[in-house]
PADRENSE-580090 format. One line per field, with one value per atom (N, C-alpha, C): x, z, y; residue number from 1. Coordinates in pm, 1 decimal. Each point is the difference from the previous one (the first is absolute). Example, Ala and Ser with C-alpha at 12.3 -4.5 7.8 and 13.67 -1.06 7.14 Angstrom:
residues 2
c1	(1319.0_-89.0_90.0_-35.0_82.0_-77.0)
c3	(780.0_0.0_0.0_-72.0_6.0_73.0)
c2	(-569.0_119.0_120.0_105.0_119.0_109.0)
nr	(1_1_1_2_2_2)
This chain:
residues 205
c1	(1126.4_99.7_111.8_120.8_99.8_25.3_69.7_31.2_82.4_74.3_90.9_-76.1_-114.7_-83.4_-85.1_2.0_-76.5_72.2_-68.8_80.6_48.9_112.0_57.0_-81.8_17.0_-72.5_26.1_130.5_30.3_-74.1_-11.8_-76.7_-145.5_-60.4_-136.9_-19.0_85.0_-8.3_2.3_90.5_6.8_-128.5_-47.3_-127.5_-120.8_-6.9_-97.9_-1.8_130.7_26.2_-50.4_33.3_-37.6_-141.3_-71.5_-150.2_-54.2_55.1_-58.2_26.5_108.8_21.4_-78.0_-43.6_-70.9_-116.5_-96.6_-111.1_35.2_99.6_49.2_45.7_81.4_47.1_-102.6_-115.1_-99.4_-72.4_-16.4_-75.7_89.2_127.5_93.8_-3.3_-66.8_-1.6_-60.9_73.6_-30.6_-75.7_2.7_-92.1_58.3_-85.9_46.8_-109.9_-61.7_-103.4_64.0_-74.9_45.0_44.4_26.1_46.9_112.1_100.5_117.7_117.0_79.1_116.0_-22.4_-122.4_-38.7_64.4_70.5_69.9_26.0_76.1_25.8_60.7_106.0_70.2_-79.1_-94.3_-74.4_-112.2_-45.6_-70.6_60.2_128.0_82.7_21.4_12.9_39.7_-133.1_-120.4_-121.7_-19.8_-12.6_-21.4_97.1_121.0_105.4_-11.1_-75.2_-27.8_-111.8_-82.5_-113.7_27.3_16.4_30.0_-115.0_-115.8_-120.8_6.4_28.9_15.9_128.4_103.9_127.1_-6.2_-54.1_-7.8_-94.6_-117.0_-77.6_52.3_83.2_61.7_115.1_81.2_106.2_-57.2_-120.3_-49.8_-57.9_-47.6_-60.6_110.2_126.9_113.8_39.0_9.6_46.1_-93.6_-132.9_-93.0_16.7_18.6_8.2_122.0_109.4_127.1_-10.4_-59.4_-2.6_-113.1_-101.1_-108.9_23.3_88.4_25.6_60.1_-43.8_53.6_140.6_13.8_131.2_15.6_123.1_22.2_-62.1_-47.0_-56.8_-116.7_-93.3_-102.7_-99.6_-0.4_-87.9_38.6_125.7_35.2_-55.8_-41.3_-41.7_-144.3_-87.7_-142.5_-40.4_56.3_-51.7_48.2_128.9_44.5_-57.8_-28.3_-61.4_-145.0_-64.6_-143.1_-3.7_89.9_-2.0_32.0_106.9_35.1_-116.3_-51.3_-111.1_-124.0_-36.7_-124.3_34.6_121.1_32.5_-22.2_54.5_-16.0_-148.3_-85.7_-142.0_-61.6_34.2_-46.0_47.5_134.8_47.4_-74.5_-31.9_-77.7_-137.9_-63.2_-126.6_10.3_110.5_39.3_15.0_71.6_18.9_-133.1_-105.1_-125.2_-79.8_50.7_-84.0_-76.7_16.1_-76.8_47.3_-80.5_26.3_-86.9_60.5_-75.5_52.5_-82.6_55.7_61.2_0.8_60.1_152.4_56.0_135.5_96.9_-2.9_99.1_-23.5_-123.2_-24.0_47.9_-13.8_30.9_146.1_72.6_147.8_52.6_-53.7_41.4_-35.4_-107.7_-41.3_88.3_52.7_93.0_125.4_42.0_125.6_-19.6_-130.9_-34.8_-1.6_-57.6_-17.4_135.3_66.6_131.4_93.7_-8.5_97.9_-34.1_-133.7_-39.7_40.8_-5.5_36.6_145.8_79.8_149.5_11.2_-63.2_15.7_-39.0_-113.2_-47.3_67.9_64.4_51.3_-117.6_-120.9_-114.8_25.1_0.8_16.5_-136.0_-27.2_-114.4_26.2_-91.9_36.1_37.3_65.7_54.7_-107.8_-105.5_-98.4_-70.8_-13.2_-65.4_91.7_143.5_87.0_-17.6_-8.4_-7.0_-130.1_-104.6_-134.9_7.9_55.3_-1.4_65.6_131.9_64.5_-44.8_-58.1_-40.7_-120.5_-85.8_-122.1_39.5_103.2_45.4_89.1_56.5_90.9_-79.7_-133.7_-89.7_1.7_-4.3_-17.8_129.4_111.9_131.3_11.0_-55.8_-5.4_-84.9_-117.7_-102.2_70.4_74.7_63.4_105.7_77.7_101.7_-70.1_-89.3_-64.3_-77.9_-59.8_-83.3_81.6_131.8_92.8_54.7_-17.8_56.1_-101.9_-121.2_-116.5_18.8_-13.7_11.8_140.1_96.9_139.1_40.6_57.8_39.1_109.7_75.3_112.3_-37.1_-132.4_-60.0_66.5_18.0_40.8_147.8_74.1_146.1_16.9_-75.7_5.6_-43.0_-110.5_-52.3_90.0_77.0_103.3_110.9_35.3_109.9_-64.4_-122.6_-56.7_-2.1_-32.8_3.5_142.7_97.8_135.0_39.2_-31.2_31.5_-76.4_-120.9_-77.2_71.8_40.3_80.8_124.0_62.9_133.9_-27.0_-105.4_-36.1_-46.2_-67.0_-28.4_116.9_90.9_124.1_83.0_1.3_68.3_-67.5_-120.5_-74.8_19.0_1.5_27.7_137.3_108.2_130.2_13.8_-63.2_10.9_-70.7_-112.1_-74.8_68.4_57.4_77.7_118.9_64.2_112.3_-37.8_-120.8_-47.7_-59.5_-23.2_-62.2_71.3_135.9_73.1_42.2_-47.5_46.1_-90.7_26.5_-84.0_-143.4_-100.1_-132.6_-48.7_55.9_-45.4_25.3_95.6_34.0_-99.6_-40.6_-104.2_-125.6_-27.0_-129.7_-4.6_124.7_8.9_-30.3_55.0_-19.8_-128.1_-76.4_-147.1_-81.7_33.4_-71.5_5.3_125.2_20.7_-90.3_-7.3_-90.4_-147.4_-33.7_-146.9_-18.7_80.1_-20.5_-14.4_88.2_-8.0_-141.0_-48.6_-139.8_-106.6_14.6_-98.8_3.7_126.7_12.9_-69.1_20.9_-54.2_-148.6_-57.0_-142.7_-53.1_66.9_-50.0_4.1_98.2_-0.1_-108.2_-47.7_-97.8_-146.6_-8.0_-120.5_-77.5)
c3	(3686.5_90.2_-77.2_20.0_-59.8_43.3_-80.5_32.7_122.2_36.8_109.3_135.1_-6.1_122.4_28.8_-95.5_25.3_74.1_88.1_86.7_-83.4_49.3_-67.5_22.0_-81.1_25.0_132.3_36.9_136.8_118.9_-29.2_121.1_-8.7_-117.7_-7.7_58.6_-21.8_61.7_144.6_56.4_134.3_69.5_-65.3_55.9_-16.1_-101.5_-14.3_104.6_21.4_109.9_125.2_30.6_137.0_10.0_-108.3_13.3_15.0_-58.2_19.4_143.3_63.6_131.9_109.2_-28.7_102.8_54.9_-74.2_53.6_99.0_-28.9_85.1_125.2_-7.0_123.2_96.5_-66.9_83.8_85.9_-66.4_60.2_98.3_9.6_94.3_120.2_2.1_116.5_122.6_117.6_111.9_105.0_1.2_89.4_138.6_110.4_123.4_85.4_-62.3_72.3_110.7_99.5_117.8_116.8_-27.7_110.9_71.3_-68.4_64.6_-35.2_104.4_-12.9_-81.3_38.6_-64.0_69.9_-65.5_44.7_-110.8_30.0_-104.8_-125.9_26.2_-107.2_-90.9_68.4_-82.1_-85.5_61.0_-78.0_-109.9_18.4_-99.6_-124.6_39.0_-108.8_-83.0_83.3_-62.3_-144.5_-29.7_-129.6_-102.1_52.4_-98.2_-47.6_65.9_-36.1_-91.2_-26.5_-90.5_-118.9_-116.7_-118.6_-38.9_43.2_-32.2_73.2_128.5_76.3_-42.7_-19.5_-35.9_-118.1_-115.1_-126.3_1.8_71.2_8.2_71.5_98.8_78.8_-76.4_-65.7_-90.5_-120.0_-56.9_-113.5_38.6_113.6_44.4_7.9_45.0_-10.4_-137.6_-73.7_-149.5_-67.7_14.5_-64.4_54.2_128.1_67.7_-62.3_-17.1_-59.7_-150.7_-64.1_-150.8_-41.3_72.1_-31.1_46.1_103.9_52.2_-94.5_11.3_-91.4_47.0_126.3_66.2_133.1_46.5_130.4_110.7_113.1_101.1_63.1_74.1_77.4_-98.7_-127.8_-95.2_-8.6_21.5_7.7_99.5_114.4_116.6_15.9_-80.2_13.2_-19.1_-98.1_-20.1_109.0_36.3_105.2_130.2_28.5_137.9_-2.4_-107.6_-9.1_13.4_-63.0_11.6_143.6_63.1_133.4_90.9_-2.4_95.6_-14.7_-125.5_-14.6_32.1_-22.4_38.6_149.9_73.7_154.5_33.4_-76.0_34.9_-27.7_-106.0_-37.3_114.5_28.8_106.1_133.4_44.5_116.7_-6.2_-118.3_-20.4_13.7_-60.1_5.8_135.9_79.7_139.1_73.7_-33.2_66.4_-56.8_-91.6_-46.8_-126.6_-65.8_-112.9_-114.1_-72.0_-108.4_-119.6_-113.0_-130.0_-94.1_-83.3_-110.0_-105.5_-12.2_-100.4_9.8_122.7_21.6_-107.7_-23.7_-94.3_-143.0_-57.1_-123.4_-2.4_103.0_-3.8_9.9_66.3_-0.2_-135.8_-64.4_-148.2_-84.2_25.9_-83.6_18.7_119.4_30.0_-77.5_-23.6_-83.9_-147.4_-48.1_-137.7_-21.3_94.9_-1.2_14.8_107.2_13.3_-116.3_-51.6_-124.0_-107.2_-15.7_-126.6_37.6_122.8_30.5_-22.2_19.5_-28.3_-149.0_-83.1_-142.8_-60.4_49.5_-61.9_65.2_123.2_55.3_24.8_31.6_15.5_103.1_-24.4_97.0_54.5_130.8_55.7_119.9_43.2_121.5_115.5_100.3_100.4_84.2_39.2_87.3_-89.7_-135.4_-73.5_-4.7_-14.9_2.3_129.2_120.5_117.9_9.9_-55.9_14.8_-95.2_-116.8_-91.9_62.2_46.8_47.0_145.9_76.8_123.1_11.6_-104.5_-8.8_-11.6_-66.0_-6.4_122.5_64.0_122.3_104.0_11.9_110.3_5.7_-125.9_4.3_30.1_-46.0_51.0_152.8_59.5_143.2_55.3_-44.2_55.9_-11.5_-101.5_-4.4_105.9_27.2_102.2_137.0_26.5_126.4_36.4_-104.8_24.0_63.1_-56.6_51.9_135.0_46.8_134.0_101.2_-29.2_87.9_109.5_136.8_114.3_43.2_-69.4_38.8_109.4_98.9_109.4_-61.3_-98.7_-61.7_-118.9_-29.2_-118.2_-30.6_104.4_-30.1_-44.1_71.5_-32.6_-138.4_-37.5_-136.8_-96.6_24.3_-95.7_-26.9_106.7_-12.0_-96.8_5.0_-85.5_-147.1_-21.9_-136.8_-58.6_80.1_-44.4_-30.8_76.4_-23.9_-149.2_-19.7_-124.9_-111.2_21.3_-102.4_-44.4_97.6_-29.0_-78.9_44.6_-70.6_-141.8_-18.7_-133.9_-93.2_55.2_-71.8_-37.4_91.5_-20.1_-117.3_-4.9_-99.6_-140.5_-1.1_-116.9_-50.4_110.1_-40.7_-60.3_76.0_-53.5_-139.7_-36.5_-121.6_-105.2_40.7_-100.8_-30.6_95.0_-29.1_-91.2_27.6_-74.0_-151.4_-22.3_-136.6_-67.2_53.9_-70.3_-124.5_6.5_-115.3_-81.4_32.5_-72.1_-130.0_-82.8_-106.6_48.5_-69.7_51.3_10.5_-66.5_-0.2_139.4_65.2_115.1_116.9_33.7_104.2_-50.6_-122.4_-63.0_14.1_-13.6_12.5_133.4_103.7_143.5_31.1_-45.2_27.5_-58.6_-116.1_-73.7_65.5_65.5_73.8_121.1_65.7_120.7_-41.3_-109.7_-49.5_-37.8_-63.6_-49.3_123.3_107.4_120.4_56.6_7.6_45.5_-74.2_-139.6_-69.2_20.7_10.1_32.8_128.6_109.4_128.0_-7.5_-70.1_-17.2_-75.0_-98.7_-71.2_88.4_89.3_93.3_111.9_23.2_98.1_-64.7_-122.9_-65.2_7.7)
c2	(1335.2_-71.8_-65.8_18.2_-60.6_-145.2_-77.2_-142.0_-3.2_97.6_7.2_7.5_45.7_-10.4_-111.8_-96.0_-125.4_-96.4_-82.0_-88.8_-121.2_-52.5_-116.0_-116.9_-107.0_-132.2_-63.2_18.2_-52.7_77.3_134.1_72.3_-41.4_-16.9_-40.7_-138.0_-88.8_-135.7_13.3_76.1_19.9_54.3_98.7_58.0_-81.4_-83.3_-105.4_-117.6_-28.7_-104.3_43.6_135.8_54.9_6.6_42.7_8.7_-135.5_-106.8_-137.5_-51.4_45.4_-44.0_61.6_124.8_84.5_-71.8_-55.2_-66.1_-116.4_-71.3_-109.0_50.7_105.7_57.3_65.1_45.6_55.1_-114.2_-108.2_-103.6_-76.1_24.6_-60.5_84.5_114.8_90.8_-80.0_-1.6_-76.8_66.2_134.4_80.5_-8.5_38.7_-1.4_-80.5_-83.1_-90.4_-78.6_-24.7_-73.4_78.9_125.4_93.0_-46.3_-61.3_-54.2_109.4_32.2_73.0_136.6_63.1_120.7_118.2_94.5_114.3_97.5_105.1_91.8_-52.5_-86.0_-56.3_-93.3_-89.0_-84.5_86.4_112.9_83.0_73.4_26.4_70.7_-96.7_-122.3_-99.6_-36.2_9.8_-62.0_59.8_122.4_58.5_-42.4_-25.9_-38.5_-146.1_-79.7_-141.6_-22.7_92.5_-9.2_87.9_-52.1_83.1_77.4_-21.8_79.0_135.1_-10.6_117.1_88.8_-74.8_62.1_73.9_-68.0_57.7_120.9_12.4_109.7_115.8_-19.6_111.4_60.7_-77.7_43.9_67.9_-47.4_69.3_140.2_10.1_128.5_110.2_-40.6_78.2_35.5_-100.3_16.1_99.8_-11.9_84.8_143.9_13.0_135.0_64.1_-56.8_56.0_27.2_-87.2_13.8_100.0_8.6_107.9_136.9_7.6_137.6_93.5_130.1_95.8_56.8_-14.9_58.8_-75.1_15.2_-51.7_86.1_-69.5_75.7_-86.7_82.7_-75.6_-74.3_40.5_-78.3_-144.1_-39.4_-134.4_-89.2_65.8_-71.9_-34.1_66.7_-12.9_-150.9_-71.6_-138.4_-92.3_2.5_-89.3_44.8_120.5_36.6_-47.0_16.4_-47.9_-147.8_-69.5_-152.1_-39.5_58.3_-45.2_33.5_115.7_37.3_-83.0_-38.5_-80.4_-138.6_-38.7_-134.6_-19.9_101.8_7.0_-10.7_83.2_-8.1_-129.3_-66.2_-135.0_-98.1_15.3_-88.7_-4.0_137.4_19.7_-76.5_15.7_-63.9_-159.2_-46.8_-146.4_-40.7_81.4_-45.0_-2.1_73.8_-2.6_-107.4_-83.1_-116.4_19.5_130.6_22.5_-89.4_-71.2_-82.5_30.3_-9.9_10.9_-107.9_-59.5_-93.9_70.0_139.0_64.0_26.6_-38.3_36.2_-44.7_-130.5_-56.9_47.0_15.0_56.8_147.4_73.4_148.4_5.6_-85.5_9.5_-40.6_-93.8_-28.0_120.1_55.2_120.0_118.4_12.8_102.3_-13.1_-119.7_-12.9_24.8_-38.3_43.2_152.5_75.8_132.6_73.7_-26.2_66.4_-36.1_-119.1_-32.2_98.0_9.4_96.4_132.9_47.5_138.3_17.6_-97.9_5.2_5.5_-83.1_2.7_135.6_57.1_124.3_131.3_-16.4_120.1_109.0_-49.2_88.9_97.7_127.6_99.4_56.4_-7.5_52.3_79.0_87.8_80.9_-85.2_54.1_-70.8_-78.0_72.4_-69.1_-109.2_14.2_-105.0_-121.2_15.2_-105.0_-83.6_84.5_-76.7_-76.4_51.4_-80.9_-105.6_6.6_-116.7_-118.8_18.1_-106.5_-38.7_97.8_-15.6_-96.2_15.6_-96.4_-142.7_-36.1_-137.0_-39.8_99.0_-25.7_-45.3_37.0_-41.0_-160.9_-47.2_-152.3_-73.4_57.6_-53.5_3.3_106.2_14.4_-101.0_-17.1_-107.4_-133.7_-35.0_-127.7_-10.8_103.4_-9.0_-5.9_89.8_16.4_-126.8_-63.5_-111.9_-115.8_-6.4_-99.0_23.6_117.7_37.4_-3.0_-3.2_23.3_-108.5_58.6_-86.3_-24.6_57.8_-14.6_101.7_-38.0_108.7_78.6_-38.2_76.0_70.0_21.7_57.7_133.0_83.0_144.2_-7.4_-78.1_-9.4_-50.2_-101.8_-65.3_103.7_68.9_96.7_111.3_39.6_114.6_-48.1_-127.0_-51.2_-2.1_-35.7_-4.8_149.9_93.7_135.9_47.9_-43.3_39.9_-55.6_-136.1_-59.2_55.6_43.5_73.0_129.2_70.6_124.5_-26.7_-100.2_-43.3_-32.8_-80.1_-47.0_123.4_95.0_119.1_84.7_13.1_70.1_-69.6_-135.0_-82.5_33.9_-7.5_40.6_147.4_94.4_143.7_13.5_-62.6_4.1_-57.8_-116.6_-64.1_75.3_58.6_84.5_127.4_56.7_131.1_-34.7_-108.7_-35.0_-39.0_-44.6_-45.2_110.5_127.8_100.9_47.5_-12.9_39.3_-117.1_-120.7_-117.4_-19.6_-106.9_-30.2_-26.5_39.6_-8.2_-139.3_-97.5_-135.2_-66.0_38.4_-68.4_16.8_128.3_16.0_-59.1_10.3_-47.8_-154.2_-61.5_-149.2_-43.6_80.1_-30.0_15.9_98.1_16.7_-101.8_-36.5_-109.2_-129.1_-38.8_-112.7_-9.2_119.3_2.0_-15.3_63.8_-11.3_-141.5_-71.2_-125.4_-87.0_17.6_-69.2_7.4_124.8_20.1_-78.4_7.0_-69.2_-157.8_-46.1_-151.7_-36.8_94.2_-31.9_-2.6_109.4_4.7_-126.9_-46.6_-111.7_-124.2_-16.1_-108.1_4.0_113.4_23.7_-17.4_9.0_-5.8_-138.6)
nr	(1_1_1_2_2_2_3_3_3_4_4_4_5_5_5_6_6_6_7_7_7_8_8_8_9_9_9_10_10_10_11_11_11_12_12_12_13_13_13_14_14_14_15_15_15_16_16_16_17_17_17_18_18_18_19_19_19_20_20_20_21_21_21_22_22_22_23_23_23_24_24_24_25_25_25_26_26_26_27_27_27_28_28_28_29_29_29_30_30_30_31_31_31_32_32_32_33_33_33_34_34_34_35_35_35_36_36_36_37_37_37_38_38_38_39_39_39_40_40_40_41_41_41_42_42_42_43_43_43_44_44_44_45_45_45_46_46_46_47_47_47_48_48_48_49_49_49_50_50_50_51_51_51_52_52_52_53_53_53_54_54_54_55_55_55_56_56_56_57_57_57_58_58_58_59_59_59_60_60_60_61_61_61_62_62_62_63_63_63_64_64_64_65_65_65_66_66_66_67_67_67_68_68_68_69_69_69_70_70_70_71_71_71_72_72_72_73_73_73_74_74_74_75_75_75_76_76_76_77_77_77_78_78_78_79_79_79_80_80_80_81_81_81_82_82_82_83_83_83_84_84_84_85_85_85_86_86_86_87_87_87_88_88_88_89_89_89_90_90_90_91_91_91_92_92_92_93_93_93_94_94_94_95_95_95_96_96_96_97_97_97_98_98_98_99_99_99_100_100_100_101_101_101_102_102_102_103_103_103_104_104_104_105_105_105_106_106_106_107_107_107_108_108_108_109_109_109_110_110_110_111_111_111_112_112_112_113_113_113_114_114_114_115_115_115_116_116_116_117_117_117_118_118_118_119_119_119_120_120_120_121_121_121_122_122_122_123_123_123_124_124_124_125_125_125_126_126_126_127_127_127_128_128_128_129_129_129_130_130_130_131_131_131_132_132_132_133_133_133_134_134_134_135_135_135_136_136_136_137_137_137_138_138_138_139_139_139_140_140_140_141_141_141_142_142_142_143_143_143_144_144_144_145_145_145_146_146_146_147_147_147_148_148_148_149_149_149_150_150_150_151_151_151_152_152_152_153_153_153_154_154_154_155_155_155_156_156_156_157_157_157_158_158_158_159_159_159_160_160_160_161_161_161_162_162_162_163_163_163_164_164_164_165_165_165_166_166_166_167_167_167_168_168_168_169_169_169_170_170_170_171_171_171_172_172_172_173_173_173_174_174_174_175_175_175_176_176_176_177_177_177_178_178_178_179_179_179_180_180_180_181_181_181_182_182_182_183_183_183_184_184_184_185_185_185_186_186_186_187_187_187_188_188_188_189_189_189_190_190_190_191_191_191_192_192_192_193_193_193_194_194_194_195_195_195_196_196_196_197_197_197_198_198_198_199_199_199_200_200_200_201_201_201_202_202_202_203_203_203_204_204_204_205_205_205)
């Protein structure tokens, strides 16, 4: 690697500052508790207000674009797997299903997806969907549990799924743009997400 591909000290400081701020942003997540003014828009905004959910969804898109061998359906396995299993988890949450593992598994999803971005690990499409989908269930449980008993649950859930799709698209676009960039930049982004996950796991311990 030549010195020209290394990040500047200013870039490194910016990335470190971002990584330091992510845990605080995650715990500032307000959720939709109270069932007040729930509708499509509030559901759409919901994943955007919690950095844990936002980072995981964007990271799935990043990994899918960075690990893909070519443009095409291969790019969509991860995002579709995540969105589908998020919906399944949300439906379970709406039925009152609860598990103490939700928050640790959401934090673990950040660690895993961050490492996937760092390594650009290429796996067959269905395997990619299953890997991220296993964690997406817990993101869905968290969302669905907050909506249980709400008469506007379906409208709110529709907004959440729309935001999820948008965040995946953002990640896909960013990942595709970074494919030809210096290797350190996508790796730094993935490392920041992974460190975020480790920090949340440490706080939950």
